[in-house]
Each structure stands twice: as structure tokens, then as C-alpha cells.
C-alpha positions, 0 to 999 in steps of 0.5 A: 500500500502506497503512503504518500506522506511517508514518501514525501518525507523520504523524497524531501529528505533526499533533496535536503541532503542534496542541497546541503552538499551541492547547493553552494552560492558560487556567486559569492566568489570567496576563497575556499577558506571563506567559502567553507565557513559561509556554507556552514553558516548557511546550513544553520538555517536548516530546512526552510518552512517552505521547503517542507510545505511542499516546494521540493518537487512532486511526490514520488510514490514508493512503499513506506518503511518502518521505524525500529521499535515503532508502531508496525515493527517487530522487536529487534527489526530494522527498517523495512522498505520495498523497491524504490525507497531511498536506501540511506538509513536516515532517510528510511528512518525518517519516512517510517517515522511519519506513520506514528500518531502525535501521541506516539511521537509526543511520548517518544520525544518526552524520553529524548534529551539530545540526539539526531532523533529530535531533528527527525521529530522536528521535521516530521512534526512540521510536515503535519503542521502544513497539512490543511486537512487537519484541524487548526488545534491539531496543527498547532499541537504539532507545531508545539512539538516541533518547537520542543524538539528543535530546542532540545536538539541544539546545543549551546554553542553560537552556531547551534543556537543560531540554527535553532532560532532560525528554525523556530522563527521560520515555523512561528512566522508560517503559523502566524501567516497561515493559521492566525494568531492567538493568545499564545506568545509563540503565535503572537507577531509582536512577541516574535518580533521582540524575540527576533530583535533579542537574538541579534547581537549587532545593530543593523547599521554596523552590520551593514557597514561591516559587510561592505568589505566582508571578504577581508574580515576574519572568518569569525566576523563573517560567520557572525554576519552570516548568522544575522542574515539567517536570523532575519530571514523571516522578517519580510513575512512577519512585518505585515502582521505587526502594528506600527511601532519600534519593533516594526521599524527595526525589522524594516531596517534589518530587512534592508540591511540583510540584503548586504550581508554575506 
């Protein structure tokens, strides 16, 4: 029996892996030392919300796998797949994970403190957020699970925290755009604007000025500028949902400044 959702997850993951290793920005023209650093910082954005929402290409039909120890598997059994399913173990695991119920994944996540499994939880939960056939409250429950897994997955070092915030800000913005706002701060545009500004350690003016000759900067400063570009990737979509005021004005300035960052 074909499971389109499972295949979508496997196909999406395949393309995301391909992007990670081949999706370079050759137009930047930097030396290899800088090139490798900038690509690493670009990966901090992680899978974009729009990617997982369905812009990765047509869904390819294939039999689904089973996640070891999960519903539909037998004790001690590894991933089971049929012909046509991508053979990478992580891809197979990701595909089978999509068949779990939200209760199963919530219980499974509660026992996880760290590890790659949390990233699988995040991505699978986000795919459920984008399913318009589900009620809003169910989609918001999936979104909360995705945010929880995202927070637990990332460590404390700057690059990890930047990636965590990028994932968080992107999902929260998508929910605000498509599911609307409510009293929950996670889905409140003004709260998201304040969280965004708090995550930025540089003012927009100095960041833009430093970027004028960014190829001459030490790699650590280039990385910092890149993180600021990633951390403001959602602001153009957030601004229309904000009332006039300081936060909106500041995000407008960042919207322009980030265009000049590496």
C-alpha cells in the first residue's frame, strides 16, 4: 500500500541532503577558506518552512518503511522498505517515522534529551503542521512539538543556537501567516518580533557597514554576519502582521540591511 506522506518525507529528505552538499552560492566568489565557513553558516538555517510545505518537487510514490521499535515493527527489526525507497538509513528512518500518531511521537520525544532523533521529530512534526486537512488545534499541537524538539536538539554553542532560532522563527512566522494568531506568545507577531530583535547581537547599521568589505574580515566576523542574515530571514513575512511601532521599524531596517550581508 502506497503512503504518500511517508514518501514525501523520504523524497524531501533526499533533496535536503542534496542541497546541503551541492547547493553552494558560487556567486559569492570567496576563497575556499571563506567559502567553507559561509556554507556552514548557511546550513544553520536548516530546512526552510517552505521547503517542507511542499516546494521540493512532486511526490514520488514508493512503499513506506518502518521505524525500529515503532508502531508496525517487530522487536529487534530494522527498517523495512520495498523497491524504490531511498536506501540511506536516515532517510528510511525518517519516512517510517511519519506513520506514528502525535501521541506516539509526543511520548517518544518526552524520553529524548539530545540526539539526531529530535531533528527527525522536528521535521516530521512540521510536515503535519502544513497539512490543511487537519484541524487548526491539531496543527498547532504539532507545531508545539516541533518547537520542543528543535530546542532540545541544539546545543549551546553560537552556531547551534543560531540554527535553532532560525528554525523556530521560520515555523512561528508560517503559523502566524497561515493559521492566525492567538493568545499564545509563540503565535503572537509582536512577541516574535521582540524575540527576533533579542537574538541579534549587532545593530543593523554596523552590520551593514561591516559587510561592505566582508571578504577581508576574519572568518569569525563573517560567520557572525552570516548568522544575522539567517536570523532575519523571516522578517519580510512577519512585518505585515505587526502594528506600527519600534519593533516594526527595526525589522524594516534589518530587512534592508540583510540584503548586504554575506
